[in-house]
N, C-alpha and C positions, 0 to 999 in steps of 0.2 A: 698528650705531647707531657713526656717527664722534666721539668723546670731544672735551669741548672742549681748545684747544691746551694750558692750565694743566696741568690733567687728565694730559696726554696724556708733557706735559714730565716731569709728579712718575714716570708709571709707568715711563721709565725711567730715572729717577734713586733707587734705593724707599732712599738713606739714608739718604734726607731725610725727618725725623722732623715730627711736628706738632712737638718743641718745638727744632727745627734753624728750624724756619718762623716760626713768633715771635720765634725770636732775627734775623733776616732781617728783619722787619718795623721789629723796635726798633732796629734798626741803623739803616734806611732814615727811621725819627725823628728820629734822631741826626744821620745824616748831614744830613737838614733846613734843622734848627737849628745844626749847624756852619757850611753856605750863607747861612743866615739874619742866624748873627752871626759872621759872619766873625775880626773882630776878635778876642775873645772866646776867649784858652787852653786856660780852662779844658773850653770844651766841644771841643774841638777833642784835649784831650788824655783826656778823657773817651770821645771816638768810637773813637781807638784803639786802648783799649786794650780794650773793647767790641770791635772789629773783628777783634783779636788771638782774646779770645776764642773769638766766630765762628769761627774759620778756624780754630779747636784743634777745637773740637767739633766742625764735619762735615769731617775728618781722623781721627777718631775712628771719629767713623761710619762710610764711610767704609770703614774699619781690620775693626769690628765683620761689619762688610755683609759684607765679603771672606770673614769667619773663615765665618760663617754658616755661605753658601754651601759651603767647605769642608768641616763637620761635618754638611749636608745626603743631600753627599754619602759624604759615608763612610757616613750612614746606611744608605743602603740594601747593605749586603751581604747577601753568598748565603749560603741558609743551608747549610750540609751536613748533610747527614742519612746518606746511606746513597753518596752518590760520591765521599766521602773515599779519596783513595791510599792504597798502600803508605807508612806510616807508617814513618820512622829509628827505631831506638833501638841501644841499646848493646848488649844482650843478640840470640839468636842465636833467633829464632824458627821455631819448628817449617813457622808456614800465616802468616803477616804479613799476608793479605785474612784473618784469623778477624776478626770481630767481636768478640768476647770479647779477642782478644788486641789488638786495636786503643785498644775502650775500656778494659781496663785501660794501656794507655803514656798514655792522652791523659789519665785520673783521674791518675795522675802528676806529671802535669804540675801540672794545676790546680790538685795537691794546694799543690803545690811553690813556687807560686805568689806564698802570703801569706808564707811565713818567706822566703821567697828577695829579696824589696822590701821588711821589716822588718830585715833584715841590711845591706841598704843606704843605711839610713839613718843616719847619721853620729849619734851621740850631745851631743845637748845639756844645758847645767849652766840653763837658761833655767828658769821654772819660770811653768807655767801659769795665765795670767788667771784670778781667780775673782769672784766676787761678794763675797766679805768677811762679806757678813752669816750668820750661824746663822739653818737654818732653826727652829723653834719647834711648827709643826705635822707630825705623822702623814701617811705618805698610803696611802692605798684606793679601790681603784679601785670605782667603783659599780657597782651594780648593770646588768646589761644590758638594756634594755626590746626589747621585739619595734620597738619605731617605730625602735629604733637601729640593728636590723639591714637593715630596710629601706633604713635613708637609704645605709647604704654598699655594699648590694645596687647602688643607682642611680647610686653612683659607680662602679661598676667598665665599662671599656670595652668594651665589647663587641665593637670593633674589635681585642682585644688574641686570643693566641692560647688556643686547649683549654690545662684546670688537669695537672697532672699525672694524673690518672687519667681526661681526654681528652674534659671535660663542660666543652660551651661556655656562655660567661655566655648567652646566648640567653636557654638551659634557665630559670641562676639568676634570673634577669628577670621572666619570665614568670610563673613560681612564687611569690616574692617573699612578698607575701601570705599563701601558704599556710606558710611549710614556714619565714619566718620568727617566731613560737612557741615550736619545736621548736628553735631553732637558738638560740635566747636559752634559753632551758632551760638546753642544753649547755653554750654557753657560763658560764651562771653557775656547774655547775659545777663546772668547772673552775676556774673561780677561786677556791671556797669550799674544793676540796681541792687544792688549788697544784697541777694538771698541765695538763703540753702532750700533748695525742694523740702521740702515733708515729705514728700515720698524717699526723697535720695535718706533718710532720717532713722526709718524701717527699721532694725533688722531682726533679724530670724534667732534667740536664743533656743539653743541645743543644752540638758546637764549631760555632763559627761564624770561617770564615775572617778574616783582618785583610787580611795581602797579602806578598808572600814566599813562598819555597818551601813548597811544597805541603804538600810529605812531614816538617816540621816540625813536629813538636808544640806550638811557641813559637809556630807562628804562626796559633793558632788560639783564643779568647777562649771561656769556657763561661756559655752564659745558659741559670737556670734556671725553669721552668717552675715555682711551687709550688701547693699545691689552693687555687679559692678561698675556701674554708672558709679556713683557715689564714690569706690574708689579710687577711678581713675580722677576725676575732677579732684580730690582730694590732691593725687599726684601730682595733676598738674600744679596747684600751688602751694602744696610743700615745694617741688622743684624750685619753682622761684621764690620764698623762703627762701629758704637755705640758701642759696644764691647769693641773695642780699647780705645773710649773717660774716657767709665767710666773706666774701667780697672787704664788709666793712669790722670783720676780727672783730664780731660780736660776742661770737661764741667760746669759752674759757675754752684753752689748752688742753685744759685735765677732764675735757670733758669724750669721754672712749664713747658710754651709750649712746645707742640711736642716731647715730652717725656714721654716711657709707664709710666705707675702710677702714673705719673702726669698733672696736667692740672693746667691754670688759674682760676680755681673753687677753686682749694686745696690753690695758692698764696690769693685770697682773708683772706681763711679760716685764714692760718698760718696768715695774719697781723688782722684779727678778735678776734684772738686766744691773740697774741703780745696786740692789745688796748684795750685785756677785763684785763689781766695778772697786764700791768701799773695802769688800774681802779684800782684793789685791791687793790697797792704798792700806792695810793691815789699821781698817777700823771699826771700829766693833757698833754696831749699830744693835741701836734694841726696841722695838716694836710693840709699843701701847696699844690697847684697843678698849675704851672708856667704856665702863658698864654699862 
């Protein structure tokens, strides 16, 4: 089936969002008003300013689309399981192809990632922003209901890999109504006894190749497969905790990462809108990033 000309044109330009389409329509209305009242200087200035904002928005959208394409390509990473070549190490291993030895080499590399990155962050005297308001209420975890467990099982992505114990999500979804009461009882016992089961703390770590020399352990990143039951329990606790933080306005309004409905992309968009608003007011803004 042949697509209309307009849809074909939009398909070739994926960076044109609904917001940009509305901006283009608004720009055309301002242009027609400018032509109709060609002697009105105010209409001319309004059209020029809006046109500049629209062009900048289009440029940002094009760049964003290119970045998404890059990450989409980078996302197709090679899962490395058994075909890892002999890894370079400072110690003279008796058998470089020994899977246990290779696992230990990668384990040492993965464990040192956090401290290495932390040591590279320069110290700062800046004080983190807080809401300033003291919280008079105490935090308590609500009892887990079978309906809560069923809800979290339904939210699990069936296309994801199996968990630490090779238990597929599909089996969990099929039996959710049967096992939900038992899981709810176990989770409530964990809460009342303040215990997180040791078996739920285990993860299957898979080295994923990034780029560069495959014999260098630093060219792999760890991907941890957690237990599905651990994910459900953590999500139940997280839901209670985030609800408490939101009700008492504890989180900083400028925190966009790891919050539902917010993202770092939205933070950049908010900054963009703020800059464009100041430009319309003829204010000059200078962005400075410290060393």
